[in-house]
PDB file of N, H, CA, C and O in Angstrom:
ATOM      1  N   MET A   1     -44.031  -6.756  -4.539  1.00  0.00           N
ATOM      2  CA  MET A   1     -43.272  -6.578  -3.302  1.00  0.00           C
ATOM      3  C   MET A   1     -42.431  -5.297  -3.429  1.00  0.00           C
ATOM      4  O   MET A   1     -41.870  -5.005  -4.485  1.00  0.00           O
ATOM      5  N   ASN A   2     -42.364  -4.574  -2.367  1.00  0.00           N
ATOM      6  H   ASN A   2     -42.820  -4.811  -1.509  1.00  0.00           H
ATOM      7  CA  ASN A   2     -41.631  -3.321  -2.339  1.00  0.00           C
ATOM      8  C   ASN A   2     -40.280  -3.591  -1.634  1.00  0.00           C
ATOM      9  O   ASN A   2     -40.237  -3.865  -0.435  1.00  0.00           O
ATOM     10  N   ASN A   3     -39.163  -3.504  -2.424  1.00  0.00           N
ATOM     11  H   ASN A   3     -39.198  -3.281  -3.398  1.00  0.00           H
ATOM     12  CA  ASN A   3     -37.833  -3.788  -1.869  1.00  0.00           C
ATOM     13  C   ASN A   3     -37.265  -2.623  -1.077  1.00  0.00           C
ATOM     14  O   ASN A   3     -36.277  -2.785  -0.361  1.00  0.00           O
ATOM     15  N   ALA A   4     -37.878  -1.448  -1.195  1.00  0.00           N
ATOM     16  H   ALA A   4     -38.680  -1.316  -1.776  1.00  0.00           H
ATOM     17  CA  ALA A   4     -37.391  -0.298  -0.486  1.00  0.00           C
ATOM     18  C   ALA A   4     -37.499  -0.451   1.048  1.00  0.00           C
ATOM     19  O   ALA A   4     -36.704   0.113   1.800  1.00  0.00           O
ATOM     20  N   ASN A   5     -38.482  -1.210   1.474  1.00  0.00           N
ATOM     21  H   ASN A   5     -39.128  -1.668   0.863  1.00  0.00           H
ATOM     22  CA  ASN A   5     -38.634  -1.395   2.933  1.00  0.00           C
ATOM     23  C   ASN A   5     -37.671  -2.414   3.434  1.00  0.00           C
ATOM     24  O   ASN A   5     -37.374  -2.430   4.628  1.00  0.00           O
ATOM     25  N   ASN A   6     -37.158  -3.282   2.573  1.00  0.00           N
ATOM     26  H   ASN A   6     -37.400  -3.269   1.603  1.00  0.00           H
ATOM     27  CA  ASN A   6     -36.222  -4.364   2.992  1.00  0.00           C
ATOM     28  C   ASN A   6     -34.741  -3.859   3.040  1.00  0.00           C
ATOM     29  O   ASN A   6     -33.902  -4.461   3.709  1.00  0.00           O
ATOM     30  N   GLU A   7     -34.453  -2.780   2.341  1.00  0.00           N
ATOM     31  H   GLU A   7     -35.135  -2.291   1.797  1.00  0.00           H
ATOM     32  CA  GLU A   7     -33.068  -2.245   2.272  1.00  0.00           C
ATOM     33  C   GLU A   7     -32.726  -1.584   3.575  1.00  0.00           C
ATOM     34  O   GLU A   7     -33.558  -0.869   4.134  1.00  0.00           O
ATOM     35  N   PRO A   8     -31.504  -1.799   4.095  1.00  0.00           N
ATOM     36  CA  PRO A   8     -31.074  -1.049   5.271  1.00  0.00           C
ATOM     37  C   PRO A   8     -30.712   0.386   4.982  1.00  0.00           C
ATOM     38  O   PRO A   8     -30.184   0.673   3.907  1.00  0.00           O
ATOM     39  N   THR A   9     -30.962   1.261   5.858  1.00  0.00           N
ATOM     40  H   THR A   9     -31.390   1.028   6.731  1.00  0.00           H
ATOM     41  CA  THR A   9     -30.570   2.622   5.711  1.00  0.00           C
ATOM     42  C   THR A   9     -29.227   2.856   6.307  1.00  0.00           C
ATOM     43  O   THR A   9     -28.758   2.052   7.112  1.00  0.00           O
ATOM     44  N   LEU A  10     -28.562   3.983   5.922  1.00  0.00           N
ATOM     45  H   LEU A  10     -28.943   4.636   5.268  1.00  0.00           H
ATOM     46  CA  LEU A  10     -27.267   4.235   6.515  1.00  0.00           C
ATOM     47  C   LEU A  10     -27.319   4.511   7.982  1.00  0.00           C
ATOM     48  O   LEU A  10     -26.367   4.227   8.708  1.00  0.00           O
ATOM     49  N   GLU A  11     -28.404   5.055   8.425  1.00  0.00           N
ATOM     50  H   GLU A  11     -29.177   5.286   7.835  1.00  0.00           H
ATOM     51  CA  GLU A  11     -28.544   5.358   9.865  1.00  0.00           C
ATOM     52  C   GLU A  11     -28.687   4.105  10.682  1.00  0.00           C
ATOM     53  O   GLU A  11     -28.356   4.118  11.868  1.00  0.00           O
ATOM     54  N   SER A  12     -29.176   2.996  10.095  1.00  0.00           N
ATOM     55  H   SER A  12     -29.445   2.986   9.132  1.00  0.00           H
ATOM     56  CA  SER A  12     -29.398   1.757  10.822  1.00  0.00           C
ATOM     57  C   SER A  12     -28.100   0.969  10.942  1.00  0.00           C
ATOM     58  O   SER A  12     -28.039   0.051  11.760  1.00  0.00           O
ATOM     59  N   ILE A  13     -27.084   1.271  10.189  1.00  0.00           N
ATOM     60  H   ILE A  13     -27.134   2.017   9.525  1.00  0.00           H
ATOM     61  CA  ILE A  13     -25.788   0.591  10.278  1.00  0.00           C
ATOM     62  C   ILE A  13     -25.036   1.077  11.493  1.00  0.00           C
ATOM     63  O   ILE A  13     -24.939   2.284  11.715  1.00  0.00           O
ATOM     64  N   GLY A  14     -24.495   0.156  12.295  1.00  0.00           N
ATOM     65  H   GLY A  14     -24.573  -0.824  12.114  1.00  0.00           H
ATOM     66  CA  GLY A  14     -23.901   0.479  13.524  1.00  0.00           C
ATOM     67  C   GLY A  14     -22.710   1.469  13.535  1.00  0.00           C
ATOM     68  O   GLY A  14     -22.560   2.283  14.446  1.00  0.00           O
ATOM     69  N   ASP A  15     -21.843   1.358  12.445  1.00  0.00           N
ATOM     70  H   ASP A  15     -21.965   0.696  11.705  1.00  0.00           H
ATOM     71  CA  ASP A  15     -20.702   2.233  12.420  1.00  0.00           C
ATOM     72  C   ASP A  15     -20.764   3.232  11.312  1.00  0.00           C
ATOM     73  O   ASP A  15     -19.766   3.498  10.643  1.00  0.00           O
ATOM     74  N   TYR A  16     -21.925   3.785  11.112  1.00  0.00           N
ATOM     75  H   TYR A  16     -22.736   3.569  11.655  1.00  0.00           H
ATOM     76  CA  TYR A  16     -22.111   4.765  10.010  1.00  0.00           C
ATOM     77  C   TYR A  16     -21.357   6.038  10.264  1.00  0.00           C
ATOM     78  O   TYR A  16     -20.625   6.483   9.380  1.00  0.00           O
ATOM     79  N   ASN A  17     -21.486   6.634  11.382  1.00  0.00           N
ATOM     80  H   ASN A  17     -22.081   6.273  12.100  1.00  0.00           H
ATOM     81  CA  ASN A  17     -20.821   7.897  11.690  1.00  0.00           C
ATOM     82  C   ASN A  17     -19.367   7.712  12.065  1.00  0.00           C
ATOM     83  O   ASN A  17     -18.501   8.384  11.506  1.00  0.00           O
ATOM     84  N   THR A  18     -19.074   6.815  13.000  1.00  0.00           N
ATOM     85  H   THR A  18     -19.778   6.269  13.455  1.00  0.00           H
ATOM     86  CA  THR A  18     -17.678   6.601  13.398  1.00  0.00           C
ATOM     87  C   THR A  18     -17.432   5.169  13.657  1.00  0.00           C
ATOM     88  O   THR A  18     -18.361   4.386  13.854  1.00  0.00           O
ATOM     89  N   LEU A  19     -16.166   4.811  13.659  1.00  0.00           N
ATOM     90  H   LEU A  19     -15.411   5.447  13.499  1.00  0.00           H
ATOM     91  CA  LEU A  19     -15.775   3.439  14.111  1.00  0.00           C
ATOM     92  C   LEU A  19     -15.683   3.491  15.572  1.00  0.00           C
ATOM     93  O   LEU A  19     -15.194   4.478  16.122  1.00  0.00           O
ATOM     94  N   LYS A  20     -16.136   2.461  16.252  1.00  0.00           N
ATOM     95  H   LYS A  20     -16.533   1.660  15.806  1.00  0.00           H
ATOM     96  CA  LYS A  20     -16.112   2.362  17.701  1.00  0.00           C
ATOM     97  C   LYS A  20     -15.638   1.032  18.140  1.00  0.00           C
ATOM     98  O   LYS A  20     -15.849   0.029  17.460  1.00  0.00           O
ATOM     99  N   GLY A  21     -14.998   1.005  19.270  1.00  0.00           N
ATOM    100  H   GLY A  21     -14.826   1.820  19.823  1.00  0.00           H
ATOM    101  CA  GLY A  21     -14.610  -0.246  19.935  1.00  0.00           C
ATOM    102  C   GLY A  21     -13.596  -1.098  19.166  1.00  0.00           C
ATOM    103  O   GLY A  21     -12.560  -0.592  18.733  1.00  0.00           O
ATOM    104  N   SER A  22     -13.894  -2.388  18.999  1.00  0.00           N
ATOM    105  H   SER A  22     -14.735  -2.799  19.351  1.00  0.00           H
ATOM    106  CA  SER A  22     -12.952  -3.328  18.471  1.00  0.00           C
ATOM    107  C   SER A  22     -12.734  -3.033  16.935  1.00  0.00           C
ATOM    108  O   SER A  22     -11.640  -3.303  16.439  1.00  0.00           O
ATOM    109  N   LYS A  23     -13.677  -2.523  16.218  1.00  0.00           N
ATOM    110  H   LYS A  23     -14.566  -2.304  16.621  1.00  0.00           H
ATOM    111  CA  LYS A  23     -13.470  -2.206  14.790  1.00  0.00           C
ATOM    112  C   LYS A  23     -12.423  -1.129  14.623  1.00  0.00           C
ATOM    113  O   LYS A  23     -11.610  -1.171  13.700  1.00  0.00           O
ATOM    114  N   LYS A  24     -12.448  -0.147  15.540  1.00  0.00           N
ATOM    115  H   LYS A  24     -13.108  -0.112  16.291  1.00  0.00           H
ATOM    116  CA  LYS A  24     -11.440   0.964  15.463  1.00  0.00           C
ATOM    117  C   LYS A  24     -10.067   0.425  15.724  1.00  0.00           C
ATOM    118  O   LYS A  24      -9.116   0.782  15.028  1.00  0.00           O
ATOM    119  N   LYS A  25      -9.938  -0.446  16.733  1.00  0.00           N
ATOM    120  H   LYS A  25     -10.710  -0.736  17.299  1.00  0.00           H
ATOM    121  CA  LYS A  25      -8.656  -1.026  17.102  1.00  0.00           C
ATOM    122  C   LYS A  25      -8.090  -1.906  15.926  1.00  0.00           C
ATOM    123  O   LYS A  25      -6.885  -1.930  15.678  1.00  0.00           O
ATOM    124  N   ILE A  26      -9.003  -2.616  15.226  1.00  0.00           N
ATOM    125  H   ILE A  26      -9.983  -2.596  15.427  1.00  0.00           H
ATOM    126  CA  ILE A  26      -8.565  -3.440  14.068  1.00  0.00           C
ATOM    127  C   ILE A  26      -8.030  -2.557  12.947  1.00  0.00           C
ATOM    128  O   ILE A  26      -6.995  -2.859  12.352  1.00  0.00           O
ATOM    129  N   VAL A  27      -8.738  -1.463  12.661  1.00  0.00           N
ATOM    130  H   VAL A  27      -9.579  -1.218  13.145  1.00  0.00           H
ATOM    131  CA  VAL A  27      -8.322  -0.604  11.584  1.00  0.00           C
ATOM    132  C   VAL A  27      -7.000   0.035  11.910  1.00  0.00           C
ATOM    133  O   VAL A  27      -6.118   0.100  11.054  1.00  0.00           O
ATOM    134  N   TRP A  28      -6.841   0.505  13.114  1.00  0.00           N
ATOM    135  H   TRP A  28      -7.557   0.453  13.810  1.00  0.00           H
ATOM    136  CA  TRP A  28      -5.513   1.126  13.536  1.00  0.00           C
ATOM    137  C   TRP A  28      -4.403   0.049  13.539  1.00  0.00           C
ATOM    138  O   TRP A  28      -3.275   0.347  13.146  1.00  0.00           O
ATOM    139  N   SER A  29      -4.694  -1.178  13.966  1.00  0.00           N
ATOM    140  H   SER A  29      -5.610  -1.420  14.285  1.00  0.00           H
ATOM    141  CA  SER A  29      -3.664  -2.195  13.982  1.00  0.00           C
ATOM    142  C   SER A  29      -3.191  -2.533  12.512  1.00  0.00           C
ATOM    143  O   SER A  29      -2.004  -2.713  12.241  1.00  0.00           O
ATOM    144  N   VAL A  30      -4.175  -2.602  11.619  1.00  0.00           N
ATOM    145  H   VAL A  30      -5.139  -2.456  11.840  1.00  0.00           H
ATOM    146  CA  VAL A  30      -3.829  -2.875  10.195  1.00  0.00           C
ATOM    147  C   VAL A  30      -2.934  -1.757   9.630  1.00  0.00           C
ATOM    148  O   VAL A  30      -1.959  -2.023   8.927  1.00  0.00           O
ATOM    149  N   ILE A  31      -3.282  -0.518   9.950  1.00  0.00           N
ATOM    150  H   ILE A  31      -4.073  -0.302  10.522  1.00  0.00           H
ATOM    151  CA  ILE A  31      -2.506   0.602   9.516  1.00  0.00           C
ATOM    152  C   ILE A  31      -1.095   0.519  10.048  1.00  0.00           C
ATOM    153  O   ILE A  31      -0.133   0.627   9.288  1.00  0.00           O
ATOM    154  N   LEU A  32      -0.962   0.324  11.376  1.00  0.00           N
ATOM    155  H   LEU A  32      -1.743   0.236  11.993  1.00  0.00           H
ATOM    156  CA  LEU A  32       0.344   0.269  12.020  1.00  0.00           C
ATOM    157  C   LEU A  32       1.173  -0.916  11.510  1.00  0.00           C
ATOM    158  O   LEU A  32       2.382  -0.777  11.320  1.00  0.00           O
ATOM    159  N   VAL A  33       0.571  -2.035  11.295  1.00  0.00           N
ATOM    160  H   VAL A  33      -0.411  -2.148  11.450  1.00  0.00           H
ATOM    161  CA  VAL A  33       1.351  -3.177  10.732  1.00  0.00           C
ATOM    162  C   VAL A  33       1.813  -2.884   9.341  1.00  0.00           C
ATOM    163  O   VAL A  33       2.933  -3.257   8.992  1.00  0.00           O
ATOM    164  N   GLY A  34       1.016  -2.235   8.518  1.00  0.00           N
ATOM    165  H   GLY A  34       0.106  -1.932   8.801  1.00  0.00           H
ATOM    166  CA  GLY A  34       1.472  -1.839   7.202  1.00  0.00           C
ATOM    167  C   GLY A  34       2.646  -0.857   7.245  1.00  0.00           C
ATOM    168  O   GLY A  34       3.602  -0.975   6.479  1.00  0.00           O
ATOM    169  N   LEU A  35       2.553   0.096   8.139  1.00  0.00           N
ATOM    170  H   LEU A  35       1.776   0.192   8.762  1.00  0.00           H
ATOM    171  CA  LEU A  35       3.640   1.037   8.283  1.00  0.00           C
ATOM    172  C   LEU A  35       4.947   0.407   8.783  1.00  0.00           C
ATOM    173  O   LEU A  35       6.044   0.804   8.391  1.00  0.00           O
ATOM    174  N   VAL A  36       4.791  -0.570   9.646  1.00  0.00           N
ATOM    175  H   VAL A  36       3.899  -0.893   9.965  1.00  0.00           H
ATOM    176  CA  VAL A  36       6.007  -1.257  10.174  1.00  0.00           C
ATOM    177  C   VAL A  36       6.607  -2.104   9.079  1.00  0.00           C
ATOM    178  O   VAL A  36       7.826  -2.109   8.912  1.00  0.00           O
ATOM    179  N   ILE A  37       5.796  -2.818   8.329  1.00  0.00           N
ATOM    180  H   ILE A  37       4.806  -2.813   8.465  1.00  0.00           H
ATOM    181  CA  ILE A  37       6.303  -3.662   7.228  1.00  0.00           C
ATOM    182  C   ILE A  37       7.017  -2.756   6.196  1.00  0.00           C
ATOM    183  O   ILE A  37       8.105  -3.069   5.712  1.00  0.00           O
ATOM    184  N   GLY A  38       6.371  -1.644   5.887  1.00  0.00           N
ATOM    185  H   GLY A  38       5.487  -1.389   6.280  1.00  0.00           H
ATOM    186  CA  GLY A  38       7.014  -0.692   4.897  1.00  0.00           C
ATOM    187  C   GLY A  38       8.333  -0.150   5.434  1.00  0.00           C
ATOM    188  O   GLY A  38       9.281  -0.041   4.656  1.00  0.00           O
ATOM    189  N   ALA A  39       8.452   0.188   6.679  1.00  0.00           N
ATOM    190  H   ALA A  39       7.682   0.100   7.311  1.00  0.00           H
ATOM    191  CA  ALA A  39       9.684   0.680   7.251  1.00  0.00           C
ATOM    192  C   ALA A  39      10.767  -0.378   7.219  1.00  0.00           C
ATOM    193  O   ALA A  39      11.915  -0.075   6.892  1.00  0.00           O
ATOM    194  N   VAL A  40      10.426  -1.619   7.555  1.00  0.00           N
ATOM    195  H   VAL A  40       9.494  -1.865   7.821  1.00  0.00           H
ATOM    196  CA  VAL A  40      11.415  -2.684   7.514  1.00  0.00           C
ATOM    197  C   VAL A  40      11.859  -2.893   6.113  1.00  0.00           C
ATOM    198  O   VAL A  40      13.058  -3.018   5.866  1.00  0.00           O
ATOM    199  N   TYR A  41      10.933  -2.939   5.160  1.00  0.00           N
ATOM    200  H   TYR A  41       9.958  -2.837   5.361  1.00  0.00           H
ATOM    201  CA  TYR A  41      11.304  -3.111   3.741  1.00  0.00           C
ATOM    202  C   TYR A  41      12.213  -1.969   3.247  1.00  0.00           C
ATOM    203  O   TYR A  41      13.211  -2.207   2.566  1.00  0.00           O
ATOM    204  N   ALA A  42      11.855  -0.747   3.598  1.00  0.00           N
ATOM    205  H   ALA A  42      11.045  -0.553   4.151  1.00  0.00           H
ATOM    206  CA  ALA A  42      12.701   0.402   3.142  1.00  0.00           C
ATOM    207  C   ALA A  42      14.104   0.354   3.715  1.00  0.00           C
ATOM    208  O   ALA A  42      15.088   0.638   3.032  1.00  0.00           O
ATOM    209  N   THR A  43      14.173  -0.025   5.034  1.00  0.00           N
ATOM    210  H   THR A  43      13.374  -0.255   5.589  1.00  0.00           H
ATOM    211  CA  THR A  43      15.487  -0.155   5.675  1.00  0.00           C
ATOM    212  C   THR A  43      16.340  -1.250   5.027  1.00  0.00           C
ATOM    213  O   THR A  43      17.516  -1.041   4.730  1.00  0.00           O
ATOM    214  N   LEU A  44      15.719  -2.437   4.810  1.00  0.00           N
ATOM    215  H   LEU A  44      14.763  -2.607   5.052  1.00  0.00           H
ATOM    216  CA  LEU A  44      16.491  -3.478   4.194  1.00  0.00           C
ATOM    217  C   LEU A  44      16.860  -3.178   2.748  1.00  0.00           C
ATOM    218  O   LEU A  44      17.927  -3.585   2.289  1.00  0.00           O
ATOM    219  N   ASN A  45      16.009  -2.485   2.037  1.00  0.00           N
ATOM    220  H   ASN A  45      15.142  -2.154   2.410  1.00  0.00           H
ATOM    221  CA  ASN A  45      16.258  -2.139   0.623  1.00  0.00           C
ATOM    222  C   ASN A  45      17.424  -1.124   0.613  1.00  0.00           C
ATOM    223  O   ASN A  45      18.302  -1.236  -0.242  1.00  0.00           O
ATOM    224  N   SER A  46      17.462  -0.159   1.516  1.00  0.00           N
ATOM    225  H   SER A  46      16.749  -0.068   2.211  1.00  0.00           H
ATOM    226  CA  SER A  46      18.519   0.794   1.458  1.00  0.00           C
ATOM    227  C   SER A  46      19.880   0.188   1.876  1.00  0.00           C
ATOM    228  O   SER A  46      20.923   0.580   1.353  1.00  0.00           O
ATOM    229  N   ASN A  47      19.856  -0.762   2.813  1.00  0.00           N
ATOM    230  H   ASN A  47      19.009  -1.081   3.238  1.00  0.00           H
ATOM    231  CA  ASN A  47      21.093  -1.366   3.249  1.00  0.00           C
ATOM    232  C   ASN A  47      21.653  -2.398   2.302  1.00  0.00           C
ATOM    233  O   ASN A  47      22.872  -2.513   2.176  1.00  0.00           O
ATOM    234  N   TYR A  48      20.793  -3.165   1.625  1.00  0.00           N
ATOM    235  H   TYR A  48      19.802  -3.072   1.728  1.00  0.00           H
ATOM    236  CA  TYR A  48      21.271  -4.273   0.827  1.00  0.00           C
ATOM    237  C   TYR A  48      21.066  -4.071  -0.706  1.00  0.00           C
ATOM    238  O   TYR A  48      21.209  -5.042  -1.450  1.00  0.00           O
ATOM    239  N   SER A  49      20.759  -2.933  -1.170  1.00  0.00           N
ATOM    240  H   SER A  49      20.643  -2.144  -0.566  1.00  0.00           H
ATOM    241  CA  SER A  49      20.450  -2.760  -2.545  1.00  0.00           C
ATOM    242  C   SER A  49      21.671  -2.467  -3.412  1.00  0.00           C
ATOM    243  O   SER A  49      21.628  -2.667  -4.626  1.00  0.00           O
ATOM    244  N   ASN A  50      22.755  -1.998  -2.806  1.00  0.00           N
ATOM    245  H   ASN A  50      22.791  -1.837  -1.820  1.00  0.00           H
ATOM    246  CA  ASN A  50      23.964  -1.753  -3.598  1.00  0.00           C
ATOM    247  C   ASN A  50      24.727  -3.046  -3.825  1.00  0.00           C
ATOM    248  O   ASN A  50      24.912  -3.863  -2.922  1.00  0.00           O
ATOM    249  N   VAL A  51      25.163  -3.197  -5.078  1.00  0.00           N
ATOM    250  H   VAL A  51      25.012  -2.534  -5.811  1.00  0.00           H
ATOM    251  CA  VAL A  51      25.912  -4.374  -5.434  1.00  0.00           C
ATOM    252  C   VAL A  51      27.278  -3.973  -5.865  1.00  0.00           C
ATOM    253  O   VAL A  51      27.454  -3.202  -6.808  1.00  0.00           O
ATOM    254  N   ASP A  52      28.299  -4.528  -5.132  1.00  0.00           N
ATOM    255  H   ASP A  52      28.156  -5.154  -4.365  1.00  0.00           H
ATOM    256  CA  ASP A  52      29.647  -4.129  -5.309  1.00  0.00           C
ATOM    257  C   ASP A  52      30.340  -4.925  -6.449  1.00  0.00           C
ATOM    258  O   ASP A  52      31.378  -4.496  -6.953  1.00  0.00           O
ATOM    259  N   ASP A  53      29.792  -6.027  -6.832  1.00  0.00           N
ATOM    260  H   ASP A  53      28.949  -6.375  -6.422  1.00  0.00           H
ATOM    261  CA  ASP A  53      30.421  -6.896  -7.859  1.00  0.00           C
ATOM    262  C   ASP A  53      29.773  -6.714  -9.233  1.00  0.00           C
ATOM    263  O   ASP A  53      29.713  -7.675 -10.001  1.00  0.00           O
ATOM    264  N   GLN A  54      29.302  -5.558  -9.557  1.00  0.00           N
ATOM    265  H   GLN A  54      29.350  -4.778  -8.933  1.00  0.00           H
ATOM    266  CA  GLN A  54      28.697  -5.322 -10.861  1.00  0.00           C
ATOM    267  C   GLN A  54      29.822  -5.211 -11.922  1.00  0.00           C
ATOM    268  O   GLN A  54      30.918  -4.736 -11.624  1.00  0.00           O
ATOM    269  N   ILE A  55      29.548  -5.633 -13.089  1.00  0.00           N
ATOM    270  H   ILE A  55      28.658  -6.019 -13.330  1.00  0.00           H
ATOM    271  CA  ILE A  55      30.424  -5.519 -14.241  1.00  0.00           C
ATOM    272  C   ILE A  55      30.078  -4.106 -14.888  1.00  0.00           C
ATOM    273  O   ILE A  55      28.979  -3.867 -15.387  1.00  0.00           O
ATOM    274  N   LYS A  56      31.079  -3.234 -14.831  1.00  0.00           N
ATOM    275  H   LYS A  56      31.972  -3.427 -14.426  1.00  0.00           H
ATOM    276  CA  LYS A  56      30.807  -1.900 -15.388  1.00  0.00           C
ATOM    277  C   LYS A  56      31.114  -1.885 -16.842  1.00  0.00           C
ATOM    278  O   LYS A  56      32.167  -2.339 -17.288  1.00  0.00           O
ATOM    279  N   ILE A  57      30.173  -1.352 -17.582  1.00  0.00           N
ATOM    280  H   ILE A  57      29.317  -0.983 -17.220  1.00  0.00           H
ATOM    281  CA  ILE A  57      30.305  -1.271 -19.081  1.00  0.00           C
ATOM    282  C   ILE A  57      30.389   0.197 -19.429  1.00  0.00           C
ATOM    283  O   ILE A  57      29.515   0.999 -19.101  1.00  0.00           O
ATOM    284  N   ASN A  58      31.511   0.526 -20.127  1.00  0.00           N
ATOM    285  H   ASN A  58      32.221  -0.126 -20.394  1.00  0.00           H
ATOM    286  CA  ASN A  58      31.720   1.910 -20.507  1.00  0.00           C
ATOM    287  C   ASN A  58      31.464   2.090 -22.002  1.00  0.00           C
ATOM    288  O   ASN A  58      32.311   2.651 -22.697  1.00  0.00           O
ATOM    289  N   ASP A  59      30.343   1.640 -22.505  1.00  0.00           N
ATOM    290  H   ASP A  59      29.655   1.185 -21.940  1.00  0.00           H
ATOM    291  CA  ASP A  59      29.997   1.653 -23.891  1.00  0.00           C
ATOM    292  C   ASP A  59      28.832   2.590 -24.060  1.00  0.00           C
ATOM    293  O   ASP A  59      27.693   2.153 -23.892  1.00  0.00           O
ATOM    294  N   PRO A  60      29.043   3.873 -24.388  1.00  0.00           N
ATOM    295  CA  PRO A  60      27.918   4.778 -24.467  1.00  0.00           C
ATOM    296  C   PRO A  60      27.059   4.461 -25.705  1.00  0.00           C
ATOM    297  O   PRO A  60      27.572   4.055 -26.748  1.00  0.00           O
ATOM    298  N   ILE A  61      25.782   4.651 -25.563  1.00  0.00           N
ATOM    299  H   ILE A  61      25.365   4.980 -24.716  1.00  0.00           H
ATOM    300  CA  ILE A  61      24.845   4.442 -26.642  1.00  0.00           C
ATOM    301  C   ILE A  61      24.922   5.540 -27.619  1.00  0.00           C
ATOM    302  O   ILE A  61      24.786   6.715 -27.277  1.00  0.00           O
ATOM    303  N   LYS A  62      25.145   5.159 -28.870  1.00  0.00           N
ATOM    304  H   LYS A  62      25.255   4.205 -29.148  1.00  0.00           H
ATOM    305  CA  LYS A  62      25.257   6.175 -29.927  1.00  0.00           C
ATOM    306  C   LYS A  62      23.921   6.286 -30.627  1.00  0.00           C
ATOM    307  O   LYS A  62      23.123   5.350 -30.588  1.00  0.00           O
ATOM    308  N   SER A  63      23.675   7.363 -31.239  1.00  0.00           N
ATOM    309  H   SER A  63      24.323   8.124 -31.271  1.00  0.00           H
ATOM    310  CA  SER A  63      22.374   7.532 -31.982  1.00  0.00           C
ATOM    311  C   SER A  63      22.437   6.723 -33.265  1.00  0.00           C
ATOM    312  O   SER A  63      23.475   6.606 -33.915  1.00  0.00           O
ATOM    313  N   ALA A  64      21.286   6.174 -33.596  1.00  0.00           N
ATOM    314  H   ALA A  64      20.442   6.269 -33.067  1.00  0.00           H
ATOM    315  CA  ALA A  64      21.200   5.353 -34.813  1.00  0.00           C
ATOM    316  C   ALA A  64      21.039   6.223 -35.999  1.00  0.00           C
ATOM    317  O   ALA A  64      20.493   7.324 -35.923  1.00  0.00           O
ATOM    318  N   GLU A  65      21.535   5.708 -37.144  1.00  0.00           N
ATOM    319  H   GLU A  65      21.978   4.814 -37.206  1.00  0.00           H
ATOM    320  CA  GLU A  65      21.424   6.482 -38.372  1.00  0.00           C
ATOM    321  C   GLU A  65      20.033   6.424 -38.804  1.00  0.00           C
ATOM    322  O   GLU A  65      19.358   5.407 -38.639  1.00  0.00           O
ATOM    323  N   ARG A  66      19.554   7.552 -39.387  1.00  0.00           N
ATOM    324  H   ARG A  66      20.102   8.377 -39.521  1.00  0.00           H
ATOM    325  CA  ARG A  66      18.195   7.623 -39.933  1.00  0.00           C
ATOM    326  C   ARG A  66      18.306   7.481 -41.447  1.00  0.00           C
ATOM    327  O   ARG A  66      19.218   8.047 -42.048  1.00  0.00           O
ATOM    328  N   LYS A  67      17.418   6.755 -42.062  1.00  0.00           N
ATOM    329  H   LYS A  67      16.676   6.295 -41.573  1.00  0.00           H
ATOM    330  CA  LYS A  67      17.404   6.553 -43.519  1.00  0.00           C
ATOM    331  C   LYS A  67      16.373   7.403 -44.085  1.00  0.00           C
ATOM    332  O   LYS A  67      16.172   7.405 -45.300  1.00  0.00           O
TER     333      LYS A  67
END
């Protein structure tokens, strides 16, 4: 049996050259949702990332002795 005749070619695939119709809308909606989620995360992270009740330690790290 020759499997080369059973394999689809790139030209026979419906969206080989460009995305059209509903596939294009789905791709754009996934990209936009990802951007919106990233923007919300970045905004929340910048507003709530500072902690005012940290314990400040003023103990500088000294170099270790070499033997």
